[in-house]
Each structure stands twice: as structure tokens, then as C-alpha cells.
LOGUNU-197010 format. One record per residue (C-alpha): z, x, y negated. Coordinates in steps of 0.5 Angstrom, whole numbers, padded with zeros to 4 digits, always signed. Example, Ala and Ser with C-alpha at 12.3 -4.5 7.8 and 13.67 -1.06 7.14 Angstrom:
BEGIN
+0016+0025+0009/+0014+0027+0002/
//
This chain:
BEGIN
+0070+0683-0357/+0065+0688-0359/+0064+0690-0351/+0063+0683-0350/+0057+0682-0354/+0051+0678-0351/+0044+0679-0351/+0040+0672-0353/+0035+0670-0348/+0030+0670-0354/+0031+0677-0354/+0030+0678-0347/+0024+0675-0347/+0021+0679-0353/+0023+0685-0349/+0019+0682-0343/+0013+0681-0348/+0007+0676-0347/+0004+0679-0341/-0001+0684-0345/+0000+0691-0342/-0003+0694-0349/+0002+0690-0353/+0007+0695-0356/+0014+0696-0352/+0021+0695-0355/+0027+0700-0354/+0022+0706-0353/+0020+0705-0346/+0013+0701-0346/+0011+0695-0342/+0011+0694-0334/+0004+0692-0332/+0003+0685-0329/+0000+0686-0322/+0004+0682-0317/+0003+0675-0314/+0008+0671-0309/+0004+0674-0303/+0006+0681-0306/+0013+0679-0307/+0014+0676-0300/+0012+0683-0298/+0017+0686-0302/+0022+0682-0300/+0021+0682-0292/+0020+0689-0293/+0027+0690-0295/+0031+0685-0292/+0028+0686-0285/+0031+0693-0283/+0036+0696-0279/+0040+0689-0278/+0035+0686-0274/+0035+0692-0269/+0042+0694-0269/+0047+0689-0272/+0045+0683-0267/+0048+0687-0261/+0054+0690-0264/+0057+0683-0267/+0055+0679-0261/+0059+0684-0256/+0065+0685-0261/+0066+0679-0265/+0062+0672-0263/+0058+0672-0257/+0052+0668-0256/+0054+0664-0263/+0052+0670-0266/+0046+0666-0267/+0051+0661-0272/+0053+0668-0275/+0046+0670-0278/+0045+0662-0280/+0051+0662-0284/+0050+0669-0287/+0043+0666-0289/+0046+0660-0292/+0050+0664-0296/+0044+0668-0298/+0040+0662-0299/+0045+0659-0304/+0045+0666-0308/+0037+0666-0308/+0037+0659-0311/+0041+0662-0317/+0037+0668-0317/+0030+0663-0317/+0033+0659-0323/+0034+0665-0327/+0028+0669-0326/+0024+0663-0327/+0027+0662-0334/+0028+0669-0336/+0023+0674-0332/+0026+0681-0333/+0026+0688-0329/+0034+0688-0330/+0035+0681-0326/+0043+0681-0325/+0044+0686-0330/+0040+0682-0335/+0043+0676-0333/+0050+0678-0334/+0048+0681-0341/+0046+0674-0343/+0052+0670-0340/+0058+0675-0340/+0057+0681-0345/+0055+0688-0345/+0060+0691-0341/+0060+0686-0335/+0052+0688-0335/+0054+0695-0335/+0058+0694-0329/+0053+0690-0325/+0048+0695-0327/+0052+0701-0324/+0054+0696-0318/+0046+0695-0317/+0045+0703-0317/+0050+0703-0312/+0047+0698-0307/+0040+0701-0308/+0041+0708-0308/+0047+0708-0302/+0042+0703-0299/+0036+0708-0299/+0040+0714-0297/+0044+0710-0291/+0037+0708-0288/+0034+0714-0289/+0039+0718-0285/+0038+0712-0280/+0030+0713-0280/+0031+0720-0279/+0035+0719-0272/+0030+0713-0270/+0024+0718-0271/+0028+0724-0268/+0030+0720-0261/+0023+0717-0261/+0019+0724-0262/+0025+0728-0258/+0026+0732-0264/+0032+0737-0265/+0038+0733-0267/+0040+0739-0271/+0035+0737-0276/+0034+0729-0275/+0041+0727-0272/+0047+0724-0276/+0051+0731-0274/+0045+0735-0278/+0048+0739-0283/+0042+0739-0287/+0038+0732-0285/+0031+0735-0285/+0028+0728-0283/+0032+0724-0288/+0030+0729-0294/+0022+0728-0292/+0022+0721-0292/+0025+0720-0298/+0020+0725-0302/+0014+0722-0299/+0016+0715-0301/+0018+0717-0308/+0011+0719-0309/+0009+0713-0307/+0013+0709-0311/+0011+0713-0317/+0004+0712-0316/+0004+0705-0318/+0006+0698-0316/+0000+0696-0313/+0000+0702-0308/+0007+0701-0307/+0005+0694-0305/-0001+0696-0300/+0004+0701-0296/+0010+0695-0296/+0005+0690-0294/+0002+0694-0288/+0009+0696-0286/+0011+0689-0286/+0005+0686-0282/+0008+0691-0276/+0015+0689-0276/+0014+0682-0277/+0009+0682-0271/+0013+0686-0266/+0019+0681-0268/+0015+0675-0266/+0013+0679-0260/+0020+0680-0258/+0022+0672-0259/+0016+0670-0255/+0016+0675-0250/+0024+0674-0249/+0024+0667-0249/+0021+0667-0242/+0027+0671-0240/+0033+0667-0243/+0038+0664-0238/+0043+0658-0239/+0048+0662-0236/+0048+0667-0241/+0049+0662-0247/+0055+0659-0243/+0060+0659-0247/+0056+0659-0253/+0063+0660-0257/+0067+0664-0253/+0075+0663-0253/+0079+0667-0258/+0082+0673-0256/+0087+0678-0259/+0082+0684-0262/+0084+0691-0263/+0085+0691-0271/+0084+0696-0276/+0091+0699-0279/+0093+0700-0286/+0087+0701-0291/+0082+0699-0285/+0084+0692-0285/+0080+0686-0288/+0083+0684-0294/+0083+0677-0292/+0088+0679-0286/+0093+0682-0290/+0093+0677-0295/+0094+0671-0290/+0098+0675-0285/+0093+0674-0280/+0092+0677-0273/+0086+0680-0271/+0082+0676-0267/+0075+0676-0263/+0071+0670-0261/+0072+0663-0263/+0071+0660-0270/+0074+0666-0273/+0070+0671-0270/+0064+0667-0272/+0065+0668-0279/+0068+0675-0278/+0061+0676-0275/+0057+0673-0281/+0061+0677-0286/+0058+0683-0282/+0051+0681-0281/+0051+0679-0288/+0049+0687-0289/+0042+0685-0286/+0040+0680-0292/+0042+0685-0297/+0036+0687-0302/+0032+0680-0303/+0034+0681-0310/+0029+0686-0311/+0024+0681-0311/+0028+0678-0318/+0027+0685-0320/+0020+0685-0320/+0019+0679-0324/+0017+0682-0330/+0011+0685-0326/+0009+0678-0323/+0003+0675-0326/+0006+0668-0326/+0013+0669-0325/+0015+0662-0326/+0012+0660-0320/+0011+0666-0316/+0018+0669-0316/+0022+0662-0313/+0017+0662-0308/+0018+0670-0307/+0025+0669-0306/+0025+0663-0302/+0020+0665-0298/+0023+0672-0296/+0030+0668-0294/+0026+0663-0290/+0022+0668-0286/+0028+0673-0285/+0033+0668-0283/+0028+0665-0278/+0027+0672-0275/+0034+0673-0275/+0036+0667-0271/+0030+0667-0266/+0031+0675-0264/+0039+0674-0264/+0038+0668-0259/+0033+0671-0255/+0038+0677-0254/+0044+0673-0252/+0040+0669-0248/+0036+0675-0244/+0043+0679-0242/+0050+0677-0242/+0053+0679-0249/+0058+0683-0245/+0053+0687-0242/+0049+0688-0249/+0048+0696-0251/+0050+0697-0258/+0046+0702-0260/+0039+0699-0258/+0041+0692-0256/+0034+0689-0256/+0030+0695-0253/+0036+0695-0247/+0035+0688-0246/+0028+0689-0245/+0030+0694-0240/+0035+0690-0236/+0029+0685-0235/+0024+0690-0233/+0020+0690-0239/+0021+0697-0241/+0015+0698-0244/+0017+0694-0249/+0022+0699-0252/+0017+0703-0255/+0014+0697-0259/+0021+0696-0261/+0022+0703-0263/+0016+0703-0267/+0018+0696-0271/+0024+0699-0272/+0021+0706-0276/+0016+0701-0280/+0022+0697-0282/+0026+0702-0284/+0021+0706-0288/+0019+0699-0292/+0027+0698-0294/+0027+0705-0297/+0021+0704-0301/+0023+0698-0304/+0030+0701-0305/+0027+0706-0309/+0022+0702-0313/+0028+0697-0315/+0032+0703-0317/+0027+0705-0322/+0026+0698-0325/+0034+0697-0326/+0034+0704-0330/+0028+0701-0334/+0032+0695-0336/+0038+0699-0338/+0034+0704-0342/+0030+0699-0346/+0037+0697-0348/+0040+0703-0350/+0045+0704-0344/+0041+0709-0341/+0037+0714-0345/+0030+0711-0347/+0026+0717-0346/+0028+0718-0338/+0027+0710-0337/+0020+0710-0341/+0014+0707-0337/+0008+0712-0335/+0002+0711-0338/-0002+0713-0332/+0001+0709-0327/+0005+0703-0331/+0011+0705-0327/+0018+0708-0330/+0017+0714-0326/+0022+0719-0329/+0028+0714-0328/+0025+0713-0321/+0025+0721-0319/+0032+0722-0322/+0035+0717-0318/+0031+0719-0312/+0034+0726-0313/+0041+0723-0312/+0038+0719-0306/+0035+0725-0303/+0042+0729-0304/+0046+0724-0301/+0041+0723-0295/+0040+0730-0294/+0047+0732-0294/+0052+0727-0293/+0054+0723-0287/+0054+0716-0290/+0056+0711-0284/+0063+0710-0287/+0060+0708-0293/+0055+0703-0291/+0060+0697-0293/+0059+0699-0300/+0052+0696-0300/+0055+0690-0298/+0061+0689-0303/+0056+0691-0308/+0051+0686-0306/+0056+0680-0306/+0059+0682-0313/+0052+0682-0316/+0051+0675-0312/+0057+0672-0315/+0056+0674-0322/+0049+0671-0322/+0052+0665-0319/+0057+0664-0324/+0051+0666-0329/+0047+0660-0327/+0053+0655-0329/+0054+0659-0336/+0047+0658-0338/+0047+0651-0336/+0053+0650-0341/+0051+0655-0347/+0043+0654-0347/+0042+0647-0344/+0035+0647-0348/+0033+0653-0344/+0026+0652-0340/+0027+0652-0333/+0021+0652-0329/+0026+0652-0323/+0033+0649-0322/+0038+0650-0317/+0039+0643-0314/+0046+0640-0315/+0048+0644-0320/+0054+0646-0322/+0056+0645-0315/+0052+0649-0311/+0052+0655-0315/+0060+0655-0315/+0059+0654-0307/+0055+0660-0307/+0060+0664-0312/+0066+0662-0307/+0062+0664-0301/+0060+0671-0303/+0068+0672-0305/+0070+0670-0298/+0065+0674-0295/+0068+0680-0300/+0075+0679-0297/+0073+0680-0290/+0071+0687-0292/+0076+0692-0291/+0082+0695-0296/+0079+0702-0296/+0072+0699-0298/+0075+0695-0304/+0078+0701-0306/+0072+0706-0306/+0068+0700-0310/+0073+0700-0315/+0073+0707-0316/+0065+0707-0317/+0066+0702-0322/+0071+0706-0326/+0067+0712-0326/+0061+0707-0329/+0066+0705-0334/+0067+0712-0336/+0060+0714-0337/+0059+0707-0341/+0064+0709-0346/+0061+0716-0346/+0054+0714-0347/+0052+0707-0347/+0057+0704-0352/+0055+0709-0357/+0048+0708-0356/+0047+0700-0354/+0041+0698-0358/+0044+0691-0359/+0050+0694-0362/+0046+0699-0367/+0041+0693-0369/+0047+0688-0370/+0050+0694-0375/+0044+0695-0378/+0043+0687-0380/+0050+0687-0382/+0049+0693-0387/+0049+0692-0394/+0042+0691-0397/
//
């Protein structure tokens, strides 16, 4: 049972400190500097959430799964994300820490579960950054007519992906305020273009394109063997497109578009007033992102028939079809800005998770130490940036993108359960923000996350379990032996 030793909320708060950046740090890693407000958190949240999803998934899921009802799919996925955000908001306002889901698991389920969720978050953000970096390279290559041998998905060495990872890593290690300024500028560009798409596109919406809103269900070409969704295999269902089933399947797919907002919770230790600003950052991010997703998807399926949507560049092609080809350039610029900010926030978040795990001794504290010059965990950020750089440069990651979704959903599920557990084990804990209707809403959130996970393929589950197995081997080799909580417990139990 030593594996399931929990970390007390008081110990977590002691690690975070009082907010004085000159206060001695614990665990040999130093202190993060409190520089962020709610405005910065919303900027980081929108920076990572609004990316490829709004520019590609809208077209793919409308054409293959949901038709015009893709609008409902985005709303359903947004609702699931909102439920998880409420759970994050309660925990982050009560225990503002850089580890977010990792630390919440440590406080409720124990050390080995915390390691698993931390390892899972590395998968989510590192793989997410690599996938998006390759997408960025392709977009820039097409926009500037650069050679596909260096900027395309078929490139043996993807120079564009490598270049953007290097540049944004430098930004991430400069300091949190510098990162906030860059992210804020990118967010202004892509939100402005998204608003333009909704306003300009609304003039070309035709009722005929929205009818029937939910196309009747029809047999679909389903995958075979390991490519089939788990829920189809378990329930013995035949693959279908459209209808209610298609709308829900599309919701599971477009959930990828909402992944990453939990990065806001990872920045809570660097927030000046976390009890107020973190809930505002989380809920503000989800509210704005959902409004943009629903608005853009509605305009898209209203401008052109869902059967005529171009899957590669749906929004740009829709404007081409209605005679506004010049708008395609704006969409391309917004896509590049969106992808750039996603990579940057991914890199920032990886560093904070590694910092929290290093402070607990599960990773080497020397690697996770905060730089006295920049006030950020530069070494661990650089270390994971090298991993992202290798993946983005040499490995085609299209088939692995679903791993980002399953990793995120798993983290959301654990956070939702953690709210219920802490309500029972620590009813006295001060909670500046409380999930309404607890434990009902947290349990609904957990079940909704599990349902969406079951809509992912068997091979995605197998890859995910293999990744967790590798993580457990590393924990057994290093983390278990060097755990700070275990060393302190043994020192306290020693005679004399």
C-alpha cells in the first residue's frame, strides 16, 4: 500500500508557498513567480484550444458523421469539457499548483496513480505539440509555396516543424510574461478572423443547406479489427453515419478540438489571485471557445451543402464556393497563428508538470529546478522540447493523434473523481469555487469522459496502455526509490 501514499493538501500548499518569490523553495526546485492574471489565463487557454480543430475537424465530421448537426456535436463536446472545467476550477482554486491533475491525483488516489496521470499528461502535451508542429509546417509550406520535401508530411526531415519548435522553445524559457505577450498577440489574430468568418459567412447561409439538420442514419464503412471503436465491439453495433449515433460519434471526434484547456490549471501556481482568476480563466476559455466553434461550424454547413464540403480546407473552400476567395488568405493566416500558439502553450505546460513531479522527487529535482534568471523551469522545458523536436522532425504522427484525446479524457476522468473524493475526505477544505450539484455533476463528467473514450479505436487504447506500461517501468526504476514523500515518511519513522 506504500504505492498509494497520498500527499496532504497542506503539503501541497506548503510547496506552493505564500506567493513571495524570494521564499525558499521546497524539494530543491525553487519557486515559480506569480505574474499572471485572469486575462493572461484566458489568453493561454484560447491559445491552446483554438487550433486545428476549428479549421479542419468541422469539415471532416460534418461530411462523414453528422451533417449540419455537427453544430450539436461541438455543443455536446463543449458541454463535456465544461463539466470537466468545473471540476478543475474547484480543485485549482482550492489547491493552486503547477501539477494540476497530477497533484490532484496525488492528494486523492496516491503516488502511483499520480505518476500514471503525470506520465499521461506528458503524452498529451508532448505528442500534441509534435502533431501540431507538423501541421504548422504543412500550412506554412502551402501558404508560401515551400518545398514539400522539407515542409510536408511526406518529408523525411521536416525542417518547418523543427524550426517552429526551436523558436517557440526559446520563447517558453524566456519567462512567463514574455510567453503571455506572444500568446496574446496570436490569440487576437485568430479570434478576430474567427469572428470575421462568422459575420461574413452569415450573409451566405441558406436554409436548404441546413435541411435535414440531422440526416437520417445510414450504414457506414466501418473499420475492421483494431481500428473499430471499443463501444461498437462491446455492444455489437454496426457502423453508422449520421443520425443521432453519427452526431455522438462526431462529438467524440471533435472533442480533440477542446483538448488542452487544462493548461490553465497548470499555470495556477503562477497566478497572482488563483482563487478568483483560475476559475475565470477556465470557464472563460470554454465559453469563448464553444461560442466560436458553434458559430463557425453553423456558418460552414449553412454556406455550402455538407456533402460538398472540402475536408482538407473546409472554411477556405466554403468562401471560394460563394465567391469570396480573398477570404481564404485570412483563414490561412488565422490557422498559422492558431497552430503557433498551441505549440507554445503545450511547451509551457510540459515544463510545469515536470517541475511539479521533480519537486516531489519522482523526476530528478536538479532537472526541474526553476531558473533564477527567467523564473521558469527552463531545464525540464528544454529536455521535453528535445523530445518534441525529434518527434516533430522525423515521425509521421497522423495515426497517433487520437492518443492526445484519450490522454486528455483520462486526465479529465481522474480530476472529476478527485472532486468527489476530496469532498468526502476533506470536507473542511476551503473551496473558493465549488462545483454545483456535487457529487452528481462530477460523476456525470467522469461518465461522459469514459463514454467518449470508448468511442476511440481499440488500437488507440492499446497504444495508450503501452505508454502507461513504459511509464510504470520508469517509476519503478527511479520515481519509487526517490519519492520525496516516501523519504520524509521513513525519516519521520526512524528511531531517535
